[in-house]
ZAVEX-698897 format. One record per residue (C-alpha): residue number from 1; residue in three letters; chain; x, z, y. Coordinates in nm, 4 decimals. Each point is the difference from the previous one (the first is absolute). Layout:
<r n="NUM" res="Ala" chain="A" xx="X" zz="Z" yy="Y"/>
...
//
This chain:
<r n="1" res="Unk" chain="A" xx="0.2651" zz="2.4205" yy="-0.0106"/>
<r n="2" res="Unk" chain="A" xx="-0.1747" zz="-0.1267" yy="0.3220"/>
<r n="3" res="Unk" chain="A" xx="0.0564" zz="-0.3858" yy="0.0400"/>
<r n="4" res="Unk" chain="A" xx="0.0606" zz="-0.2122" yy="0.3158"/>
<r n="5" res="Unk" chain="A" xx="0.0431" zz="-0.3513" yy="0.1409"/>
<r n="6" res="Unk" chain="A" xx="0.2949" zz="-0.0427" yy="0.2561"/>
<r n="7" res="Unk" chain="A" xx="0.1335" zz="-0.3307" yy="0.1532"/>
<r n="8" res="Unk" chain="A" xx="0.3405" zz="-0.0821" yy="-0.0917"/>
<r n="9" res="Unk" chain="A" xx="0.0903" zz="0.0682" yy="0.3820"/>
<r n="10" res="Unk" chain="A" xx="-0.1269" zz="0.4090" yy="-0.0430"/>
<r n="11" res="Unk" chain="A" xx="0.3113" zz="0.0441" yy="-0.2322"/>
<r n="12" res="Unk" chain="A" xx="0.2866" zz="0.0569" yy="0.2663"/>
<r n="13" res="Unk" chain="A" xx="0.4076" zz="0.0434" yy="-0.0369"/>
<r n="14" res="Unk" chain="A" xx="0.0965" zz="0.3577" yy="-0.1656"/>
<r n="15" res="Unk" chain="A" xx="-0.3189" zz="0.0557" yy="-0.2321"/>
<r n="16" res="Unk" chain="A" xx="-0.2275" zz="0.0602" yy="0.2733"/>
<r n="17" res="Unk" chain="A" xx="-0.3591" zz="-0.1123" yy="0.0070"/>
<r n="18" res="Unk" chain="A" xx="-0.1781" zz="-0.0426" yy="0.3642"/>
<r n="19" res="Unk" chain="A" xx="-0.3958" zz="-0.0154" yy="-0.0750"/>
<r n="20" res="Unk" chain="A" xx="-0.2558" zz="-0.0818" yy="0.2287"/>
<r n="21" res="Unk" chain="A" xx="-0.3252" zz="-0.1241" yy="0.0948"/>
<r n="22" res="Unk" chain="A" xx="-0.2414" zz="-0.0239" yy="-0.3051"/>
<r n="23" res="Unk" chain="A" xx="0.2524" zz="0.1616" yy="-0.2307"/>
<r n="24" res="Unk" chain="A" xx="0.0782" zz="0.2561" yy="0.2314"/>
<r n="25" res="Unk" chain="A" xx="-0.3495" zz="0.0795" yy="-0.0037"/>
<r n="26" res="Unk" chain="A" xx="-0.0626" zz="-0.0168" yy="-0.3497"/>
<r n="27" res="Unk" chain="A" xx="0.2597" zz="0.1624" yy="-0.1238"/>
<r n="28" res="Unk" chain="A" xx="-0.0456" zz="0.3555" yy="0.2445"/>
<r n="29" res="Unk" chain="A" xx="-0.4021" zz="-0.0399" yy="0.0254"/>
<r n="30" res="Unk" chain="A" xx="-0.1408" zz="-0.1474" yy="-0.3385"/>
<r n="31" res="Unk" chain="A" xx="0.3240" zz="0.1601" yy="-0.2115"/>
<r n="32" res="Unk" chain="A" xx="0.0405" zz="0.2902" yy="0.1787"/>
<r n="33" res="Unk" chain="A" xx="0.3870" zz="-0.0312" yy="-0.0060"/>
<r n="34" res="Unk" chain="A" xx="0.2224" zz="0.2593" yy="0.1358"/>
<r n="35" res="Unk" chain="A" xx="0.3596" zz="0.0170" yy="0.1014"/>
<r n="36" res="Unk" chain="A" xx="0.2015" zz="0.0725" yy="-0.3557"/>
<r n="37" res="Unk" chain="A" xx="-0.2581" zz="-0.1742" yy="-0.1899"/>
<r n="38" res="Unk" chain="A" xx="0.0533" zz="-0.3473" yy="-0.2151"/>
<r n="39" res="Unk" chain="A" xx="-0.1629" zz="-0.3130" yy="-0.0373"/>
<r n="40" res="Unk" chain="A" xx="0.0834" zz="-0.3236" yy="-0.1522"/>
<r n="41" res="Unk" chain="A" xx="0.1172" zz="-0.2876" yy="0.2806"/>
<r n="42" res="Unk" chain="A" xx="-0.1192" zz="-0.3239" yy="-0.1516"/>
<r n="43" res="Unk" chain="A" xx="0.2022" zz="-0.3323" yy="0.1822"/>
<r n="44" res="Unk" chain="A" xx="-0.1623" zz="-0.2730" yy="-0.0665"/>
<r n="45" res="Unk" chain="A" xx="0.2448" zz="-0.1132" yy="-0.1606"/>
<r n="46" res="Unk" chain="A" xx="0.0573" zz="0.0903" yy="-0.3130"/>
<r n="47" res="Unk" chain="A" xx="0.2327" zz="0.3521" yy="0.0951"/>
<r n="48" res="Unk" chain="A" xx="-0.2011" zz="0.3429" yy="-0.0538"/>
<r n="49" res="Unk" chain="A" xx="0.1434" zz="0.2749" yy="0.1623"/>
<r n="50" res="Unk" chain="A" xx="-0.0523" zz="0.4166" yy="-0.0374"/>
<r n="51" res="Unk" chain="A" xx="-0.0231" zz="0.1162" yy="0.3824"/>
<r n="52" res="Unk" chain="A" xx="0.0005" zz="0.3208" yy="0.1783"/>
<r n="53" res="Unk" chain="A" xx="-0.1898" zz="0.0425" yy="0.2740"/>
<r n="54" res="Unk" chain="A" xx="0.2346" zz="0.1642" yy="0.2986"/>
<r n="55" res="Unk" chain="A" xx="-0.2308" zz="0.0105" yy="0.2750"/>
<r n="56" res="Unk" chain="A" xx="-0.3192" zz="-0.0942" yy="0.1857"/>
<r n="57" res="Unk" chain="A" xx="-0.0481" zz="-0.1335" yy="0.3401"/>
<r n="58" res="Unk" chain="A" xx="-0.2288" zz="-0.1042" yy="0.2471"/>
<r n="59" res="Unk" chain="A" xx="0.0385" zz="-0.3953" yy="-0.0850"/>
<r n="60" res="Unk" chain="A" xx="0.2025" zz="0.0025" yy="-0.3441"/>
<r n="61" res="Unk" chain="A" xx="0.0978" zz="0.1755" yy="-0.3000"/>
<r n="62" res="Unk" chain="A" xx="0.3920" zz="0.0659" yy="-0.1135"/>
<r n="63" res="Unk" chain="A" xx="0.0821" zz="0.0018" yy="-0.3904"/>
<r n="64" res="Unk" chain="A" xx="0.3338" zz="-0.0116" yy="-0.2348"/>
<r n="65" res="Unk" chain="A" xx="0.0458" zz="-0.2151" yy="-0.3099"/>
<r n="66" res="Unk" chain="A" xx="0.0487" zz="0.2626" yy="-0.2197"/>
<r n="67" res="Unk" chain="A" xx="0.0570" zz="-0.2829" yy="-0.3193"/>
<r n="68" res="Unk" chain="A" xx="-0.0772" zz="-0.3708" yy="-0.0074"/>
<r n="69" res="Unk" chain="A" xx="-0.0693" zz="-0.1936" yy="-0.3161"/>
<r n="70" res="Unk" chain="A" xx="-0.1337" zz="-0.3637" yy="-0.0506"/>
<r n="71" res="Unk" chain="A" xx="-0.3812" zz="0.0299" yy="-0.0859"/>
<r n="72" res="Unk" chain="A" xx="-0.1221" zz="0.0527" yy="-0.3638"/>
<r n="73" res="Unk" chain="A" xx="-0.3001" zz="-0.2561" yy="-0.0063"/>
<r n="74" res="Unk" chain="A" xx="0.0770" zz="-0.2958" yy="0.0956"/>
<r n="75" res="Unk" chain="A" xx="0.0137" zz="-0.3042" yy="-0.2602"/>
<r n="76" res="Unk" chain="A" xx="0.3189" zz="-0.1713" yy="-0.1376"/>
<r n="77" res="Unk" chain="A" xx="-0.1145" zz="-0.3605" yy="0.1128"/>
<r n="78" res="Unk" chain="A" xx="-0.1154" zz="-0.0569" yy="0.3301"/>
<r n="79" res="Unk" chain="A" xx="-0.3282" zz="-0.2104" yy="-0.0148"/>
<r n="80" res="Unk" chain="A" xx="-0.1021" zz="-0.2373" yy="0.2514"/>
<r n="81" res="Unk" chain="A" xx="-0.3906" zz="-0.0414" yy="0.0653"/>
<r n="82" res="Unk" chain="A" xx="-0.0848" zz="-0.3847" yy="0.1116"/>
<r n="83" res="Unk" chain="A" xx="-0.3767" zz="0.0299" yy="0.0477"/>
<r n="84" res="Unk" chain="A" xx="-0.1947" zz="-0.2893" yy="0.1262"/>
<r n="85" res="Unk" chain="A" xx="-0.2737" zz="0.2328" yy="0.2700"/>
<r n="86" res="Unk" chain="A" xx="-0.3262" zz="0.0664" yy="-0.1977"/>
<r n="87" res="Unk" chain="A" xx="-0.3083" zz="0.0538" yy="0.1770"/>
<r n="88" res="Unk" chain="A" xx="-0.1169" zz="0.3370" yy="0.1895"/>
<r n="89" res="Unk" chain="A" xx="0.1250" zz="0.3260" yy="-0.1029"/>
<r n="90" res="Unk" chain="A" xx="0.2033" zz="-0.1019" yy="-0.2606"/>
<r n="91" res="Unk" chain="A" xx="0.3464" zz="-0.0687" yy="0.1156"/>
<r n="92" res="Unk" chain="A" xx="-0.0163" zz="0.3658" yy="0.1191"/>
<r n="93" res="Unk" chain="A" xx="-0.0794" zz="0.1326" yy="-0.3845"/>
<r n="94" res="Unk" chain="A" xx="0.3013" zz="-0.2227" yy="-0.1445"/>
<r n="95" res="Unk" chain="A" xx="0.2332" zz="0.1072" yy="0.2640"/>
<r n="96" res="Unk" chain="A" xx="-0.1365" zz="0.3401" yy="-0.0498"/>
<r n="97" res="Unk" chain="A" xx="0.0510" zz="0.0236" yy="-0.3774"/>
<r n="98" res="Unk" chain="A" xx="0.2629" zz="-0.1852" yy="-0.0293"/>
<r n="99" res="Unk" chain="A" xx="0.2048" zz="0.1995" yy="0.2094"/>
<r n="100" res="Unk" chain="A" xx="-0.0858" zz="0.2973" yy="-0.2442"/>
<r n="101" res="Unk" chain="A" xx="0.1049" zz="-0.1850" yy="-0.2878"/>
<r n="102" res="Unk" chain="A" xx="0.3603" zz="-0.0754" yy="0.1099"/>
<r n="103" res="Unk" chain="A" xx="-0.0233" zz="-0.3638" yy="0.2067"/>
<r n="104" res="Unk" chain="A" xx="0.3043" zz="-0.0006" yy="0.1802"/>
<r n="105" res="Unk" chain="A" xx="-0.1369" zz="-0.2681" yy="0.2762"/>
<r n="106" res="Unk" chain="A" xx="-0.3282" zz="-0.1646" yy="0.1043"/>
<r n="107" res="Unk" chain="A" xx="0.0206" zz="-0.3731" yy="0.1142"/>
<r n="108" res="Unk" chain="A" xx="-0.3825" zz="-0.0934" yy="0.0776"/>
<r n="109" res="Unk" chain="A" xx="-0.0162" zz="-0.3861" yy="0.0419"/>
<r n="110" res="Unk" chain="A" xx="-0.2484" zz="-0.2880" yy="0.1267"/>
<r n="111" res="Unk" chain="A" xx="-0.1108" zz="-0.1932" yy="-0.3196"/>
<r n="112" res="Unk" chain="A" xx="-0.2479" zz="-0.3218" yy="0.0135"/>
<r n="113" res="Unk" chain="A" xx="-0.2647" zz="0.2228" yy="-0.1588"/>
<r n="114" res="Unk" chain="A" xx="0.0627" zz="0.3164" yy="0.1945"/>
<r n="115" res="Unk" chain="A" xx="-0.3243" zz="0.0675" yy="0.2063"/>
<r n="116" res="Unk" chain="A" xx="0.1461" zz="0.2357" yy="0.2232"/>
<r n="117" res="Unk" chain="A" xx="0.2404" zz="-0.2074" yy="0.3205"/>
<r n="118" res="Unk" chain="A" xx="0.2014" zz="0.2670" yy="0.1985"/>
<r n="119" res="Unk" chain="A" xx="0.1565" zz="-0.1181" yy="0.3022"/>
<r n="120" res="Unk" chain="A" xx="0.2005" zz="0.1787" yy="0.2549"/>
<r n="121" res="Unk" chain="A" xx="-0.1212" zz="0.3212" yy="0.1905"/>
<r n="122" res="Unk" chain="A" xx="-0.2271" zz="0.0523" yy="-0.2814"/>
<r n="123" res="Unk" chain="A" xx="0.2914" zz="-0.1153" yy="-0.3297"/>
<r n="124" res="Unk" chain="A" xx="0.2471" zz="0.2553" yy="0.1738"/>
<r n="125" res="Unk" chain="A" xx="-0.2927" zz="0.3022" yy="0.0464"/>
<r n="126" res="Unk" chain="A" xx="-0.1399" zz="-0.0361" yy="-0.3906"/>
<r n="127" res="Unk" chain="A" xx="0.3690" zz="0.0139" yy="-0.0697"/>
<r n="128" res="Unk" chain="A" xx="0.0556" zz="0.3380" yy="0.1636"/>
<r n="129" res="Unk" chain="A" xx="-0.3037" zz="0.1323" yy="-0.1727"/>
<r n="130" res="Unk" chain="A" xx="0.1451" zz="-0.1553" yy="-0.3322"/>
<r n="131" res="Unk" chain="A" xx="0.3511" zz="0.2036" yy="0.0561"/>
<r n="132" res="Unk" chain="A" xx="-0.2616" zz="0.3629" yy="0.0665"/>
<r n="133" res="Unk" chain="A" xx="-0.1793" zz="-0.0599" yy="-0.2555"/>
<r n="134" res="Unk" chain="A" xx="0.3718" zz="-0.0751" yy="-0.2173"/>
<r n="135" res="Unk" chain="A" xx="0.1299" zz="0.3004" yy="0.1405"/>
<r n="136" res="Unk" chain="A" xx="-0.2672" zz="0.2963" yy="-0.0638"/>
<r n="137" res="Unk" chain="A" xx="0.0143" zz="-0.1914" yy="-0.3219"/>
<r n="138" res="Unk" chain="A" xx="0.3441" zz="0.0515" yy="-0.0696"/>
<r n="139" res="Unk" chain="A" xx="-0.0127" zz="0.4299" yy="0.1170"/>
<r n="140" res="Unk" chain="A" xx="-0.3233" zz="0.0147" yy="-0.2920"/>
<r n="141" res="Unk" chain="A" xx="0.1650" zz="-0.1766" yy="-0.2560"/>
<r n="142" res="Unk" chain="A" xx="0.3602" zz="0.2222" yy="0.0579"/>
<r n="143" res="Unk" chain="A" xx="0.2334" zz="-0.3200" yy="0.0605"/>
<r n="144" res="Unk" chain="A" xx="0.2966" zz="-0.0129" yy="0.2463"/>
<r n="145" res="Unk" chain="A" xx="0.0214" zz="-0.3147" yy="0.1060"/>
<r n="146" res="Unk" chain="A" xx="-0.3212" zz="-0.1457" yy="0.1772"/>
<r n="147" res="Unk" chain="A" xx="-0.0278" zz="-0.3990" yy="-0.0732"/>
<r n="148" res="Unk" chain="A" xx="0.0004" zz="-0.2562" yy="0.2774"/>
<r n="149" res="Unk" chain="A" xx="-0.3336" zz="-0.1414" yy="0.0970"/>
<r n="150" res="Unk" chain="A" xx="0.0766" zz="-0.4197" yy="0.1330"/>
<r n="151" res="Unk" chain="A" xx="-0.1856" zz="-0.1953" yy="0.2132"/>
<r n="152" res="Unk" chain="A" xx="-0.2404" zz="-0.2263" yy="-0.0988"/>
<r n="153" res="Unk" chain="A" xx="0.2015" zz="-0.3445" yy="-0.0525"/>
<r n="154" res="Unk" chain="A" xx="-0.0307" zz="-0.3655" yy="-0.1798"/>
<r n="155" res="Unk" chain="A" xx="0.0622" zz="-0.0162" yy="-0.3644"/>
<r n="156" res="Unk" chain="A" xx="0.3160" zz="-0.2048" yy="0.0163"/>
<r n="157" res="Unk" chain="A" xx="0.1000" zz="0.1876" yy="0.2794"/>
<r n="158" res="Unk" chain="A" xx="-0.0195" zz="0.3754" yy="-0.1806"/>
<r n="159" res="Unk" chain="A" xx="0.1155" zz="-0.1902" yy="-0.3173"/>
<r n="160" res="Unk" chain="A" xx="0.3506" zz="-0.1526" yy="0.1787"/>
<r n="161" res="Unk" chain="A" xx="0.0526" zz="0.4132" yy="0.1905"/>
<r n="162" res="Unk" chain="A" xx="0.0488" zz="0.0808" yy="-0.3875"/>
<r n="163" res="Unk" chain="A" xx="0.2981" zz="0.1668" yy="-0.1346"/>
<r n="164" res="Unk" chain="A" xx="0.1853" zz="-0.2778" yy="-0.2307"/>
<r n="165" res="Unk" chain="A" xx="0.0707" zz="0.2106" yy="-0.2983"/>
<r n="166" res="Unk" chain="A" xx="-0.3800" zz="0.1654" yy="-0.0103"/>
<r n="167" res="Unk" chain="A" xx="-0.1877" zz="-0.1424" yy="-0.2780"/>
<r n="168" res="Unk" chain="A" xx="-0.3285" zz="-0.1309" yy="0.0923"/>
<r n="169" res="Unk" chain="A" xx="-0.2693" zz="-0.0164" yy="-0.2677"/>
<r n="170" res="Unk" chain="A" xx="-0.3260" zz="-0.1461" yy="0.0799"/>
<r n="171" res="Unk" chain="A" xx="-0.3732" zz="0.1176" yy="-0.1754"/>
<r n="172" res="Unk" chain="A" xx="-0.2289" zz="-0.2959" yy="0.0070"/>
<r n="173" res="Unk" chain="A" xx="-0.2695" zz="-0.0405" yy="-0.1718"/>
<r n="174" res="Unk" chain="A" xx="0.1251" zz="-0.3777" yy="-0.1464"/>
<r n="175" res="Unk" chain="A" xx="0.2676" zz="0.1808" yy="-0.1669"/>
<r n="176" res="Unk" chain="A" xx="-0.0157" zz="0.0272" yy="-0.3591"/>
<r n="177" res="Unk" chain="A" xx="0.3224" zz="-0.0017" yy="-0.2034"/>
<r n="178" res="Unk" chain="A" xx="0.1933" zz="0.2624" yy="0.1856"/>
<r n="179" res="Unk" chain="A" xx="-0.1964" zz="0.3219" yy="0.0180"/>
<r n="180" res="Unk" chain="A" xx="0.1833" zz="0.2277" yy="0.2757"/>
<r n="181" res="Unk" chain="A" xx="0.1427" zz="0.2530" yy="-0.2882"/>
<r n="182" res="Unk" chain="A" xx="0.1481" zz="-0.2767" yy="-0.1491"/>
<r n="183" res="Unk" chain="A" xx="0.1993" zz="-0.0531" yy="0.3358"/>
<r n="184" res="Unk" chain="A" xx="0.1246" zz="0.3127" yy="0.0458"/>
<r n="185" res="Unk" chain="A" xx="0.1238" zz="0.0225" yy="-0.3410"/>
<r n="186" res="Unk" chain="A" xx="0.2307" zz="-0.2128" yy="0.1494"/>
<r n="187" res="Unk" chain="A" xx="0.1039" zz="0.2094" yy="0.2603"/>
<r n="188" res="Unk" chain="A" xx="0.0182" zz="0.2773" yy="-0.1636"/>
<r n="189" res="Unk" chain="A" xx="0.2983" zz="-0.1646" yy="-0.1948"/>
<r n="190" res="Unk" chain="A" xx="0.1364" zz="-0.0860" yy="0.3319"/>
<r n="191" res="Unk" chain="A" xx="0.0352" zz="0.3337" yy="0.1742"/>
<r n="192" res="Unk" chain="A" xx="-0.2091" zz="-0.1598" yy="0.2909"/>
<r n="193" res="Unk" chain="A" xx="-0.0286" zz="0.1864" yy="0.3305"/>
<r n="194" res="Unk" chain="A" xx="-0.2581" zz="-0.1913" yy="0.2492"/>
<r n="195" res="Unk" chain="A" xx="-0.2874" zz="-0.1707" yy="-0.0954"/>
<r n="196" res="Unk" chain="A" xx="-0.2703" zz="-0.1389" yy="0.2053"/>
<r n="197" res="Unk" chain="A" xx="-0.3866" zz="-0.0537" yy="-0.1231"/>
<r n="198" res="Unk" chain="A" xx="-0.1837" zz="-0.2436" yy="0.1758"/>
<r n="199" res="Unk" chain="A" xx="-0.3860" zz="0.0634" yy="-0.0783"/>
<r n="200" res="Unk" chain="A" xx="-0.2580" zz="-0.2417" yy="0.1923"/>
<r n="201" res="Unk" chain="A" xx="-0.3281" zz="0.0896" yy="0.1735"/>
<r n="202" res="Unk" chain="A" xx="-0.3199" zz="-0.0528" yy="-0.0602"/>
<r n="203" res="Unk" chain="A" xx="-0.0013" zz="-0.3330" yy="-0.2491"/>
<r n="204" res="Unk" chain="A" xx="0.3314" zz="0.0112" yy="-0.0829"/>
<r n="205" res="Unk" chain="A" xx="0.2878" zz="-0.2305" yy="0.1235"/>
<r n="206" res="Unk" chain="A" xx="-0.0815" zz="-0.3568" yy="0.0644"/>
<r n="207" res="Unk" chain="A" xx="0.2297" zz="-0.2649" yy="-0.1932"/>
<r n="208" res="Unk" chain="A" xx="0.1929" zz="-0.0526" yy="0.3039"/>
<r n="209" res="Unk" chain="A" xx="0.0909" zz="0.3394" yy="-0.0065"/>
<r n="210" res="Unk" chain="A" xx="0.0777" zz="0.0126" yy="-0.3533"/>
<r n="211" res="Unk" chain="A" xx="0.2095" zz="-0.2739" yy="0.0225"/>
<r n="212" res="Unk" chain="A" xx="0.1924" zz="0.1868" yy="0.3243"/>
<r n="213" res="Unk" chain="A" xx="0.0310" zz="0.2464" yy="-0.1482"/>
<r n="214" res="Unk" chain="A" xx="0.2487" zz="-0.1297" yy="-0.2913"/>
<r n="215" res="Unk" chain="A" xx="0.1526" zz="-0.2249" yy="0.2415"/>
<r n="216" res="Unk" chain="A" xx="0.1002" zz="0.3785" yy="0.1080"/>
<r n="217" res="Unk" chain="A" xx="0.1266" zz="0.0511" yy="-0.3470"/>
<r n="218" res="Unk" chain="A" xx="-0.3489" zz="0.1510" yy="-0.0762"/>
<r n="219" res="Unk" chain="A" xx="-0.0397" zz="0.1097" yy="-0.3648"/>
<r n="220" res="Unk" chain="A" xx="-0.4188" zz="0.0088" yy="-0.0600"/>
<r n="221" res="Unk" chain="A" xx="-0.1777" zz="0.2693" yy="-0.2678"/>
<r n="222" res="Unk" chain="A" xx="-0.2846" zz="0.0575" yy="-0.1203"/>
<r n="223" res="Unk" chain="A" xx="-0.1751" zz="0.3538" yy="0.0319"/>
<r n="224" res="Unk" chain="A" xx="-0.2017" zz="-0.0345" yy="-0.3259"/>
<r n="225" res="Unk" chain="A" xx="-0.3431" zz="-0.1862" yy="-0.0868"/>
<r n="226" res="Unk" chain="A" xx="-0.2186" zz="0.1397" yy="0.2554"/>
<r n="227" res="Unk" chain="A" xx="-0.0158" zz="-0.0800" yy="0.3493"/>
<r n="228" res="Unk" chain="A" xx="0.0680" zz="0.2746" yy="0.2491"/>
<r n="229" res="Unk" chain="A" xx="-0.0842" zz="0.0680" yy="0.3517"/>
<r n="230" res="Unk" chain="A" xx="0.2565" zz="-0.0871" yy="0.2845"/>
<r n="231" res="Unk" chain="A" xx="0.0449" zz="0.4315" yy="0.0157"/>
<r n="232" res="Unk" chain="A" xx="0.0303" zz="0.0926" yy="-0.3199"/>
<r n="233" res="Unk" chain="A" xx="0.2137" zz="-0.2908" yy="-0.1091"/>
<r n="234" res="Unk" chain="A" xx="0.2640" zz="0.1415" yy="0.2671"/>
<r n="235" res="Unk" chain="A" xx="-0.0361" zz="0.3176" yy="-0.1365"/>
<r n="236" res="Unk" chain="A" xx="0.0308" zz="-0.0601" yy="-0.3624"/>
<r n="237" res="Unk" chain="A" xx="0.2622" zz="-0.2820" yy="0.0704"/>
<r n="238" res="Unk" chain="A" xx="0.2210" zz="0.2974" yy="0.1733"/>
<r n="239" res="Unk" chain="A" xx="-0.0840" zz="0.2588" yy="-0.2294"/>
<r n="240" res="Unk" chain="A" xx="0.1217" zz="-0.1897" yy="-0.3518"/>
<r n="241" res="Unk" chain="A" xx="0.3063" zz="-0.1023" yy="0.2108"/>
<r n="242" res="Unk" chain="A" xx="0.1699" zz="0.3454" yy="0.1112"/>
<r n="243" res="Unk" chain="A" xx="-0.0934" zz="0.1281" yy="-0.3193"/>
<r n="244" res="Unk" chain="A" xx="0.1497" zz="-0.2924" yy="-0.2284"/>
<r n="245" res="Unk" chain="A" xx="0.3249" zz="0.0555" yy="0.2115"/>
<r n="246" res="Unk" chain="A" xx="0.0095" zz="0.3568" yy="-0.0381"/>
<r n="247" res="Unk" chain="A" xx="-0.2699" zz="0.1585" yy="0.2223"/>
<r n="248" res="Unk" chain="A" xx="-0.3151" zz="0.2116" yy="-0.0445"/>
<r n="249" res="Unk" chain="A" xx="0.1354" zz="0.1973" yy="-0.2294"/>
<r n="250" res="Unk" chain="A" xx="0.1671" zz="-0.3079" yy="-0.2211"/>
<r n="251" res="Unk" chain="A" xx="0.2598" zz="0.1361" yy="-0.1641"/>
//
């Protein structure tokens, strides 16, 4: 059945849906749906709705909800990726693939070793582009919730914005005792529902930043004996966390 993403405000009272702009064009011209045809409408906030198209007007199309259900493709744990900005197009790559894997929130941060600095209008333009990449990755992967990409900010400001109940894991090449797997074993027993994983840029986290993470309750962990590029480390850590906490096909 065709699937289309709509903003939450498209869903009105009485189960009616108003579809305008590019979504209307996609529904009518690309999917070629006609009144009476059914499709899946996703609101980006975790809900999926079977809808029937009832009218196509000059500016909008109208549909009615036939059935509603929670999205089935969302992980059981909400993982935030706090990402020290790498250079070039690596951030866009990580954001796209992290969305496909199931990340819930993306927090890019400027760090001591970040090459990229984004300020003012340039920062907001980049954030909007990243959000568009997320939206496309959500549609491609069949998810029902659109992760939020936050604006770039200093590391300590980002840490202060984390939920107090969220567990903070920090992959760090200087950690020699605690592996990510060992840390997650303890979380499984406690039934954790929110995790933040912080992955540094090229060159990793500076010692002062590691100390800052620890002041905010962060636990440094090892990803193993090999040195991973920042984009590889981010995606590997995210996949391991989701799998170990019950997603990606794990029991």
